[in-house]
C-alpha positions as CSV (number, residue, x, y, z in Angstrom):
1,M,0.0,0.0,0.0
2,V,1.4,3.4,-1.0
3,T,1.6,6.2,1.6
4,V,0.2,9.7,0.8
5,D,1.3,13.0,2.2
6,P,-1.2,15.4,3.8
7,I,-1.3,17.8,0.8
8,T,-2.2,15.0,-1.6
9,T,-4.8,13.7,0.8
10,E,-6.4,17.1,1.1
11,I,-6.4,17.6,-2.7
12,V,-8.1,14.3,-3.4
13,R,-10.6,14.9,-0.6
14,S,-11.6,18.2,-2.1
15,K,-12.0,16.6,-5.5
16,F,-14.3,14.0,-4.3
17,E,-16.4,16.3,-2.2
18,A,-16.7,18.7,-5.1
19,L,-17.9,15.7,-7.2
20,L,-20.6,14.9,-4.6
21,R,-21.8,18.5,-4.8
22,E,-21.8,18.3,-8.6
23,M,-23.9,15.1,-8.4
24,R,-26.4,16.9,-6.1
25,F,-26.9,19.8,-8.5
26,L,-27.1,17.6,-11.5
27,L,-29.9,15.7,-9.9
28,V,-31.7,18.8,-8.8
29,R,-31.6,20.1,-12.3
30,S,-32.7,16.9,-14.0
31,A,-35.3,15.6,-11.5
32,F,-39.0,15.4,-12.4
33,S,-40.8,15.8,-9.0
34,T,-41.0,18.9,-6.8
35,L,-39.8,16.8,-3.9
36,M,-36.4,16.3,-5.5
37,R,-36.3,19.4,-7.7
38,E,-37.4,21.9,-5.1
39,S,-37.2,20.2,-1.6
40,R,-34.0,18.3,-2.6
41,D,-34.9,15.2,-0.6
42,C,-31.8,13.3,-1.8
43,S,-28.3,12.5,-1.0
44,F,-25.1,11.0,-2.6
45,G,-22.3,8.8,-1.6
46,I,-18.9,7.5,-2.7
47,C,-17.5,4.6,-0.8
48,S,-14.3,2.5,-1.0
49,A,-14.2,-1.0,-2.4
50,L,-14.4,-2.2,1.3
51,G,-17.7,-0.3,1.7
52,E,-16.4,2.6,3.9
53,M,-17.4,6.2,3.4
54,P,-14.4,8.5,3.4
55,F,-16.2,11.7,2.4
56,Q,-18.8,13.9,3.8
57,E,-21.6,15.8,1.9
58,A,-23.7,12.6,2.2
59,T,-26.8,13.0,4.3
60,H,-27.6,9.3,4.5
61,L,-24.0,8.6,5.3
62,H,-24.1,5.0,6.5
63,I,-26.5,3.4,4.1
64,Y,-24.0,3.5,1.2
65,G,-21.4,1.4,3.0
66,R,-24.0,-1.0,4.2
67,A,-25.5,-1.3,0.7
68,A,-22.1,-1.8,-0.9
69,R,-21.2,-4.5,1.6
70,R,-24.5,-6.2,1.0
71,L,-24.0,-6.0,-2.7
72,M,-20.6,-7.6,-2.5
73,A,-22.1,-10.4,-0.3
74,K,-24.8,-11.1,-3.0
75,V,-22.7,-10.6,-6.2
76,P,-19.2,-12.0,-6.8
77,P,-16.6,-9.4,-7.8
78,N,-16.2,-10.9,-11.2
79,E,-19.9,-10.4,-11.9
80,L,-19.7,-6.6,-11.3
81,H,-19.3,-4.8,-14.6
82,D,-19.0,-1.3,-16.0
83,G,-22.5,0.2,-16.5
84,D,-24.2,-2.1,-13.9
85,V,-26.6,-0.3,-11.7
86,Y,-28.3,-1.7,-8.6
87,I,-31.4,-0.4,-6.8
88,G,-33.1,-1.2,-3.5
89,N,-35.4,0.4,-0.9
90,D,-35.7,-2.3,1.8
91,P,-34.9,-0.6,5.1
92,H,-34.3,-3.9,6.8
93,E,-31.8,-5.0,4.1
94,I,-29.8,-1.8,3.2
95,G,-30.8,0.6,5.9
96,V,-32.6,3.4,4.0
97,A,-34.9,5.4,6.2
98,H,-38.2,4.1,4.6
99,T,-39.5,2.6,1.4
100,P,-39.9,5.8,-0.6
101,D,-36.1,6.3,-0.4
102,I,-34.8,4.3,-3.4
103,L,-31.0,3.8,-3.3
104,V,-29.1,3.6,-6.6
105,L,-25.6,2.0,-6.5
106,S,-23.0,1.4,-9.2
107,P,-19.5,-0.2,-9.0
108,V,-16.5,1.8,-10.2
109,I,-14.3,-0.6,-12.3
110,Y,-10.9,0.8,-13.2
111,R,-8.6,-1.4,-15.4
112,G,-10.5,-4.5,-14.4
113,T,-10.3,-3.8,-10.6
114,L,-13.1,-2.7,-8.3
115,V,-12.1,0.8,-7.0
116,G,-15.3,1.7,-5.1
117,F,-19.0,2.5,-5.5
118,C,-21.0,5.6,-6.4
119,G,-24.5,6.0,-5.2
120,S,-27.5,8.2,-4.6
121,A,-30.7,7.9,-2.5
122,A,-33.8,10.0,-3.1
123,H,-37.3,10.1,-1.8
124,K,-40.0,9.3,-4.3
125,V,-43.4,11.0,-4.2
126,D,-45.0,7.6,-4.2
127,I,-43.9,4.0,-4.1
128,G,-47.4,2.4,-4.0
129,G,-49.1,1.1,-0.9
130,V,-52.2,2.0,1.0
131,V,-52.1,5.8,0.8
132,P,-50.8,8.5,-1.6
133,G,-47.2,9.2,-0.7
134,S,-46.9,5.6,0.6
135,V,-45.9,6.5,4.2
136,Y,-49.0,5.3,6.0
137,N,-49.5,6.3,9.7
138,G,-51.7,3.3,10.3
139,A,-49.2,0.7,8.9
140,S,-48.7,-2.3,11.1
141,E,-46.1,-4.0,8.8
142,I,-43.8,-2.8,6.1
143,F,-45.8,-4.4,3.3
144,Q,-48.4,-1.6,3.7
145,E,-45.8,1.1,3.1
146,G,-45.5,0.4,-0.7
147,L,-43.4,-1.7,-3.0
148,V,-40.3,-3.2,-1.3
149,L,-37.4,-3.8,-3.6
150,P,-34.5,-6.0,-2.5
151,L,-31.0,-4.8,-3.7
152,M,-31.3,-5.9,-7.3
153,K,-29.8,-5.1,-10.8
154,F,-31.6,-2.3,-12.6
155,Y,-29.1,-1.7,-15.4
156,D,-27.0,-4.5,-16.9
157,R,-23.8,-3.1,-18.6
158,G,-25.6,0.1,-19.4
159,R,-28.9,-1.3,-20.5
160,V,-32.1,-1.1,-18.4
161,V,-33.6,-4.3,-17.2
162,P,-37.1,-3.8,-18.5
163,Q,-38.8,-6.3,-16.2
164,V,-37.7,-4.2,-13.1
165,E,-39.0,-1.0,-14.7
166,D,-42.3,-2.7,-15.5
167,V,-42.7,-3.9,-11.9
168,I,-42.1,-0.3,-10.6
169,R,-44.4,1.2,-13.2
170,I,-47.4,-1.0,-12.4
171,N,-47.1,-0.6,-8.6
172,V,-46.8,3.2,-8.1
173,R,-49.0,6.2,-8.5
174,N,-47.6,8.8,-11.1
175,P,-45.2,6.2,-12.6
176,D,-43.8,8.7,-15.2
177,L,-42.8,11.0,-12.3
178,V,-41.3,8.2,-10.2
179,L,-39.4,6.6,-13.1
180,G,-38.3,10.0,-14.3
181,D,-36.8,10.8,-10.9
182,L,-35.2,7.3,-10.8
183,G,-33.7,7.8,-14.3
184,A,-32.2,11.1,-13.1
185,Q,-30.7,9.3,-10.2
186,V,-29.2,6.7,-12.4
187,G,-27.8,9.4,-14.7
188,V,-26.0,11.3,-11.9
189,T,-24.7,8.1,-10.4
190,L,-23.1,7.1,-13.7
191,V,-21.6,10.6,-14.0
192,G,-20.1,10.0,-10.6
193,V,-18.6,6.7,-11.8
194,Q,-17.0,8.4,-14.8
195,R,-15.5,11.1,-12.6
196,V,-14.1,8.6,-10.0
197,R,-12.6,6.6,-12.9
198,A,-11.0,9.7,-14.2
199,L,-9.5,10.5,-10.8
200,A,-8.1,7.0,-10.6
201,E,-6.5,7.6,-14.0
202,R,-5.0,10.9,-12.8
203,Y,-3.8,10.0,-9.3
204,G,-3.6,6.2,-9.5
205,A,-5.9,3.6,-8.0
206,E,-3.5,2.9,-5.1
207,T,-3.3,6.6,-4.2
208,L,-7.1,6.7,-4.0
209,Q,-7.3,3.6,-1.8
210,A,-4.7,5.1,0.5
211,V,-6.7,8.4,0.8
212,F,-9.9,6.3,1.4
213,Q,-8.2,4.8,4.4
214,E,-6.5,7.9,5.7
215,L,-9.5,10.3,5.8
216,P,-11.6,8.2,8.2
217,S,-8.6,7.7,10.5
218,L,-8.1,11.5,10.6
219,S,-11.7,12.1,11.7
220,E,-11.5,9.3,14.3
221,R,-8.3,10.8,15.9
222,R,-9.8,14.3,16.0
223,I,-13.0,13.1,17.7
224,R,-11.1,11.0,20.3
225,R,-8.9,13.9,21.2
226,V,-11.9,16.1,22.1
227,V,-14.0,13.5,23.8
228,E,-11.2,12.3,26.2
229,Q,-11.2,15.8,27.7
230,W,-14.8,15.7,28.8
231,P,-15.5,15.5,32.5
232,G,-18.5,13.1,32.5
233,E,-18.3,9.4,32.3
234,V,-22.0,8.3,32.2
235,A,-25.1,10.1,31.1
236,E,-28.7,9.2,30.2
237,A,-31.6,10.9,28.5
238,E,-35.0,10.0,27.1
239,T,-38.2,11.3,25.5
240,L,-41.7,10.2,24.7
241,L,-43.3,10.1,21.3
242,D,-47.1,10.6,20.9
243,P,-49.1,7.4,21.2
244,P,-49.1,6.2,17.6
245,P,-51.9,4.3,15.7
246,N,-52.1,0.6,16.7
247,H,-50.5,1.4,20.0
248,D,-52.3,2.8,23.1
249,R,-49.5,4.5,24.9
250,P,-46.5,6.8,24.3
251,V,-43.3,5.3,22.9
252,K,-40.0,5.8,24.7
253,F,-36.6,6.6,23.2
254,H,-33.8,6.1,25.8
255,V,-30.0,6.3,25.6
256,R,-27.2,5.7,28.1
257,I,-23.8,7.0,27.0
258,T,-20.6,5.7,28.6
259,R,-17.3,7.4,28.1
260,D,-14.0,5.4,28.2
261,G,-11.2,7.8,27.4
262,G,-11.9,9.0,23.9
263,H,-14.4,6.3,23.1
264,L,-18.2,6.5,23.6
265,T,-20.7,3.7,23.9
266,F,-24.3,4.6,23.0
267,D,-26.7,2.1,24.6
268,F,-30.3,2.2,23.5
269,S,-31.4,-0.9,25.4
270,G,-33.8,1.1,27.5
271,S,-35.9,2.0,24.5
272,D,-39.3,0.3,23.9
273,A,-39.7,-2.8,21.9
274,Q,-40.6,-2.4,18.3
275,I,-44.3,-1.8,17.7
276,R,-46.9,-2.4,14.9
277,S,-46.8,1.3,14.0
278,P,-44.4,3.1,11.6
279,I,-42.2,4.9,14.2
280,N,-39.6,2.2,14.3
281,M,-36.2,3.4,13.1
282,P,-33.5,1.5,11.1
283,I,-30.2,1.1,13.0
284,T,-28.3,2.9,10.2
285,I,-30.3,6.0,10.9
286,V,-29.6,5.7,14.6
287,L,-25.9,5.5,13.9
288,H,-26.1,8.6,11.7
289,I,-27.8,10.6,14.4
290,C,-25.2,9.6,17.0
291,C,-22.4,10.6,14.7
292,L,-24.1,13.9,13.7
293,C,-24.7,14.9,17.3
294,L,-21.2,13.9,18.3
295,L,-19.8,16.2,15.6
296,G,-22.0,19.1,16.8
297,M,-20.8,18.6,20.4
298,T,-17.1,18.3,19.5
299,D,-16.0,20.1,16.4
300,P,-18.3,20.6,13.4
301,S,-15.3,21.1,11.1
302,I,-14.3,17.5,11.5
303,P,-15.3,15.7,8.3
304,E,-18.4,13.5,8.7
305,N,-17.3,10.2,7.4
306,A,-16.9,6.6,8.5
307,G,-14.1,7.5,11.0
308,V,-16.6,9.2,13.3
309,A,-18.4,5.9,13.7
310,R,-15.1,4.3,14.6
311,A,-14.9,6.5,17.7
312,I,-18.2,5.0,19.1
313,S,-19.9,1.7,19.8
314,L,-23.6,1.2,19.3
315,V,-25.7,-1.1,21.5
316,A,-29.3,-1.6,20.5
317,R,-31.2,-4.8,21.0
318,E,-32.8,-6.3,17.9
319,G,-36.5,-6.0,18.0
320,T,-36.6,-2.6,19.6
321,V,-37.9,0.7,18.1
322,L,-34.3,1.7,17.4
323,N,-33.2,-1.6,15.8
324,P,-36.4,-3.2,14.4
325,V,-36.5,-6.4,12.4
326,S,-38.7,-7.2,9.5
327,P,-41.7,-6.8,8.9
328,A,-41.7,-3.8,11.3
329,P,-43.0,-0.6,9.5
330,V,-40.5,2.3,9.6
331,G,-42.3,4.9,7.5
332,N,-42.2,7.7,10.1
333,T,-38.4,7.4,10.6
334,T,-37.8,10.9,9.2
335,V,-40.6,12.4,11.4
336,V,-39.2,10.9,14.7
337,F,-35.6,11.6,13.7
338,A,-35.6,15.0,15.4
339,A,-36.8,13.5,18.7
340,L,-33.9,11.1,18.8
341,I,-31.5,14.0,18.1
342,D,-32.7,15.8,21.3
343,V,-32.2,12.7,23.3
344,V,-28.6,12.1,22.1
345,L,-27.7,15.8,22.3
346,N,-28.8,16.1,25.9
347,A,-26.9,13.0,27.0
348,L,-23.8,14.2,25.3
349,A,-24.3,17.7,26.8
350,A,-24.3,16.1,30.3
351,L,-21.0,14.3,29.5
352,K,-19.5,17.5,28.3
353,G,-20.7,19.4,31.4
354,E,-23.2,21.6,29.6
355,T,-26.9,22.2,30.0
356,A,-29.7,20.3,28.2
357,V,-31.5,21.7,25.1
358,A,-35.3,22.1,25.1
359,E,-37.2,19.7,22.9
360,R,-38.0,20.5,19.2
361,G,-41.5,20.8,18.0
362,G,-42.9,18.0,15.9
363,H,-43.1,18.4,12.1
364,G,-44.6,16.1,9.5
365,T,-45.6,15.6,5.9
366,T,-48.7,15.9,3.8
367,A,-49.5,14.1,0.6
368,L,-52.5,15.1,-1.5
369,L,-53.8,12.8,-4.2
370,W,-55.5,15.2,-6.7
371,Y,-58.3,13.8,-8.8
372,G,-57.5,16.2,-11.6
373,G,-54.8,18.7,-12.6
374,L,-52.9,19.9,-15.6
375,V,-53.9,16.9,-17.7
376,P,-57.6,15.9,-17.5
377,G,-58.1,12.3,-16.4
378,R,-54.8,12.0,-14.6
379,T,-54.1,12.0,-10.9
380,Y,-51.3,13.8,-9.2
381,V,-49.5,13.3,-5.9
382,Q,-48.4,16.6,-4.1
383,Y,-45.9,15.5,-1.4
384,E,-44.5,18.1,1.0
385,V,-42.4,18.2,4.1
386,Q,-44.0,20.4,6.7
387,T,-41.8,22.4,9.1
388,A,-41.9,23.1,12.8
389,A,-39.4,24.7,15.2
390,T,-36.4,23.9,17.4
391,G,-36.2,24.2,21.2
392,A,-34.3,26.9,23.0
393,C,-30.9,26.4,24.7
394,A,-28.8,28.2,27.3
395,R,-27.5,30.7,24.8
396,A,-30.3,31.4,22.3
397,D,-33.9,31.2,21.3
398,G,-35.2,28.3,19.3
399,V,-35.3,28.6,15.5
400,A,-38.7,29.3,14.0
401,A,-40.3,27.6,11.0
402,V,-37.6,25.1,10.0
403,N,-37.4,21.4,9.4
404,P,-36.2,20.7,12.9
405,H,-33.5,18.2,12.0
406,V,-32.0,19.4,8.7
407,Y,-31.7,23.1,8.2
408,A,-27.9,23.4,8.0
409,Y,-26.4,26.0,5.7
410,S,-23.2,25.1,3.9
411,R,-20.8,28.0,3.5
412,R,-18.7,25.8,1.1
413,S,-21.5,25.3,-1.4
414,M,-23.6,28.4,-0.6
415,D,-26.5,26.1,-0.4
416,T,-28.9,24.7,2.2
417,R,-28.0,21.0,2.3
418,Y,-31.3,19.3,2.6
419,L,-35.1,19.5,2.6
420,L,-36.1,22.9,1.5
421,E,-39.8,23.8,1.3
422,T,-41.5,23.7,-2.0
423,P,-42.1,27.3,-3.2
424,V,-45.7,28.5,-3.2
425,E,-45.4,29.5,-6.9
426,I,-44.3,26.0,-7.9
427,L,-47.2,24.4,-6.0
428,E,-49.8,26.6,-7.5
429,A,-48.4,26.2,-11.0
430,Q,-48.4,22.4,-10.8
431,Y,-51.4,21.4,-8.7
432,P,-55.0,22.5,-8.3
433,V,-54.2,24.3,-5.0
434,R,-54.0,27.8,-3.7
435,I,-51.8,28.8,-0.7
436,R,-53.9,31.3,1.2
437,R,-51.4,32.0,4.1
438,Y,-48.0,31.0,5.4
439,E,-47.4,32.5,8.8
440,L,-46.0,32.2,12.2
441,I,-48.3,31.2,15.1
442,P,-48.1,33.7,18.0
443,D,-47.4,32.2,21.4
444,S,-46.5,28.8,20.0
445,G,-42.9,28.9,21.2
446,G,-42.5,27.7,24.7
447,P,-42.0,30.6,27.1
448,G,-38.6,30.9,28.8
449,K,-35.6,33.1,29.4
450,F,-34.8,31.9,25.9
451,R,-38.0,31.3,24.0
452,G,-38.7,28.2,22.1
453,G,-38.9,28.4,18.3
454,V,-42.2,29.7,16.9
455,A,-44.2,27.2,14.9
456,P,-45.5,27.9,11.3
457,R,-48.9,27.4,9.8
458,R,-49.4,26.7,6.1
459,F,-52.9,27.3,4.8
460,Y,-54.1,25.6,1.6
461,E,-57.3,25.9,-0.4
462,A,-58.3,22.9,-2.5
463,L,-59.5,23.7,-6.1
464,A,-60.3,20.1,-6.9
465,P,-61.2,16.9,-5.0
466,A,-58.3,15.3,-3.2
467,L,-57.4,12.6,-0.7
468,L,-55.2,13.8,2.1
469,N,-52.6,11.6,3.7
470,V,-50.8,13.2,6.7
471,R,-48.2,11.9,9.1
472,H,-46.6,13.1,12.3
473,A,-45.4,11.4,15.5
474,K,-44.2,14.0,18.0
475,S,-45.7,16.9,19.9
476,F,-49.2,16.7,18.4
477,E,-50.4,15.1,21.6
478,I,-47.5,15.5,24.0
479,P,-46.0,19.0,23.6
480,A,-42.3,19.7,23.2
481,Q,-41.0,20.0,26.7
482,G,-39.0,23.0,28.0
483,T,-35.9,22.7,30.3
484,A,-34.4,24.5,33.3
485,G,-37.8,26.1,34.1
486,G,-38.8,26.7,30.5
487,K,-42.4,25.9,29.4
488,P,-43.6,23.6,26.7
489,G,-44.3,24.7,23.2
490,S,-47.7,24.5,21.5
491,K,-49.0,21.2,20.1
492,G,-49.2,20.7,16.4
493,R,-52.5,20.4,14.6
494,V,-53.9,19.5,11.2
495,V,-57.2,21.3,10.6
496,V,-59.7,21.3,7.8
497,N,-61.8,24.5,7.3
498,L,-60.1,26.4,10.1
499,G,-62.2,29.2,11.6
500,T,-65.5,28.1,10.0
501,S,-68.6,26.4,11.3
502,S,-67.3,23.1,9.7
503,E,-63.9,23.2,11.3
504,T,-62.5,19.7,11.7
505,E,-59.3,18.6,13.3
506,V,-58.0,15.6,11.3
507,P,-57.7,12.9,14.0
508,S,-55.7,10.3,12.1
509,W,-54.0,10.1,8.7
510,S,-56.6,10.4,6.0
511,Y,-59.3,12.9,4.9
512,E,-61.3,13.6,1.7
513,L,-61.1,17.2,0.6
514,R,-63.7,18.8,-1.6
515,P,-63.2,21.9,-3.8
516,G,-63.3,24.9,-1.6
517,D,-62.1,23.1,1.6
518,T,-59.1,24.6,3.3
519,L,-56.3,22.7,5.0
520,A,-54.1,24.1,7.8
521,F,-50.9,22.3,8.9
522,E,-49.6,23.7,12.2
523,G,-46.2,22.4,13.3
524,G,-45.4,22.1,17.0
525,G,-43.6,24.9,18.9
526,G,-40.2,24.4,20.5
527,G,-39.8,24.2,24.2
528,G,-38.4,27.1,26.2
529,F,-35.2,27.4,28.3
530,G,-35.1,29.0,31.7
531,D,-37.6,31.0,33.8
532,P,-39.8,33.2,31.5
533,K,-39.7,36.0,34.1
534,E,-36.0,36.3,33.5
535,R,-36.4,37.1,29.8
536,D,-35.4,40.7,29.0
537,P,-38.6,42.7,28.7
538,Q,-37.2,44.5,25.6
539,L,-36.8,41.1,23.9
540,V,-40.4,40.2,24.7
541,A,-41.6,43.6,23.3
542,Q,-39.6,42.8,20.1
543,D,-41.3,39.3,20.0
544,V,-44.6,41.1,20.0
545,V,-43.5,43.4,17.1
546,E,-42.4,40.4,15.1
547,G,-45.6,38.4,15.7
548,C,-43.9,35.7,17.8
549,V,-45.8,36.6,21.0
550,S,-49.2,38.2,21.3
551,P,-49.7,41.2,23.7
552,E,-51.9,38.9,25.8
553,G,-49.2,36.2,25.8
554,A,-46.5,38.7,26.8
555,R,-48.6,39.6,30.0
556,R,-49.6,36.0,30.7
557,D,-46.4,34.1,30.1
558,Y,-43.7,36.7,30.7
559,G,-45.2,39.4,32.9
560,V,-44.5,42.0,30.3
561,A,-46.8,44.8,29.3
562,V,-46.6,46.6,25.9
563,Q,-48.4,49.7,24.7
564,F,-49.3,51.0,21.2
565,Q,-48.2,54.5,20.4
566,D,-48.4,56.1,17.0
567,G,-48.9,52.7,15.4
568,K,-45.8,51.2,17.1
569,V,-45.4,48.6,19.8
570,T,-43.2,49.7,22.8
571,L,-42.5,48.4,26.2
572,D,-44.5,49.7,29.1
573,A,-41.7,49.6,31.7
574,E,-43.8,50.8,34.6
575,A,-46.7,48.3,34.0
576,T,-44.1,45.6,33.5
577,S,-42.5,46.2,36.8
578,R,-45.8,46.0,38.6
579,L,-46.7,42.8,36.7
580,R,-43.5,41.0,37.5
581,A,-43.6,42.1,41.2
582,R,-47.1,40.6,41.4
583,I,-46.4,37.3,39.7
584,G,-45.1,34.7,42.1
585,S,-45.0,31.9,39.5
586,L,-46.4,31.5,36.0
587,P,-49.1,28.9,35.3
588,R,-48.1,25.9,33.1
589,R,-49.6,26.1,29.7
């Protein structure tokens, strides 16, 4: 094995990460659906011939290595050829988050030798199943969540396998859209293969393999150096999800983290057993969350690659909600993702000697099957990721109106990395819908010295008949909790015909909309941090100006009075002093 110097290692790393960003933008430009083109619910990965991920920029980091290792176990190396493309979406086999996420994987063959794999994973607007959008809140087994594809060949030496395409076409709603997105995935994956082969020609295959080994080792060493300085040795945290369908009580996520020098063991054995409801989470996603949170609590500049996972051990009993076995449904993995982030972050914070973070508000998704649209006689699936808000911490208010687990901004690529909202103009141009309002909900953020993030409300008007499929799993029944004396955020709601005599709160996952009906999706507010009476009254007055807190909420929750002068909101300092002197303790909301 050749050795590589740090400069060569850094040059090769930057080449590959630039390639991953190129693949991302190529897919965004060539995708058919708004979910991929506008929301960008997709990721990309390049892994070594051993199935290790040396590079960051991949949101679903650990599924690519698992899929590559699974492929090598199923297909002998001499049967992998240029132009071969494999696909799969079985969470229990390759670790994708849920069945709508189809993974595309292609081997990189250079001068007859396997150099690595290129891949992409992207959420399809529909993959069949009981409901439009496929992710079914009432699912009791994975077979109700749409077509399940084992890792299988889709292209044979550059030619599509027509039988596989036919199986997908006959099983999904909007097959042209789904196959168009899948074709775009195949295209960018093969571009990645060409670029990697060119880099092997330029630098040499042995140099690439050496870099593939060195980069994870660098991340591992940097993580361990930070962790071994932490004061804590054992910490625990837990949270409760809303009682899901097919289950009559809340579901517990629990973690116990033990530190041994620079190594951490994450033990999820205290979590509930898997249930017949789609809040179970594949172990690959649990590993990704642990690594993501660890980077956030150590040094976010450390590259997120396979080396981060080497610095930790994961303990999760098979058959639990955080390591389910088939046929457990897993469709709501991406909805409960944020809840597990809070649990892991708070346990890591205790080890580090820092305070906990308040819980995030629950978000969700909506899928509308329109019985009409641009082309008469066709149906259309409008799939959207709905946002919520984050909890407050000891230094800052929560963030309002964001997807509460993926809203990072990349300075390197000048791009948000994942899950943007579909612009209103695009929705109204492509579907028979009108967006009446998109607004913040006053008083939805949990009161505290630092206020919880304010939840959004998106308000739709149906212009044609539609079947609504909605999913959520957190803080629609049990609100996001505050910490250190902070109060809970507001609960999320899904309401048809809000503010009218026919107002109906959608109790489960499905509802028939008629032309003229309105639909309001309200995310959950984030929990607050610290005693609300300690919040700076000027900040509360500014919250009123910005619509985050109502004048009534300012008095009730913070003991702050505002006044209206010349059309402006200002702090009434004298009335505030009287209010705060009179308030002994604030009532729980």
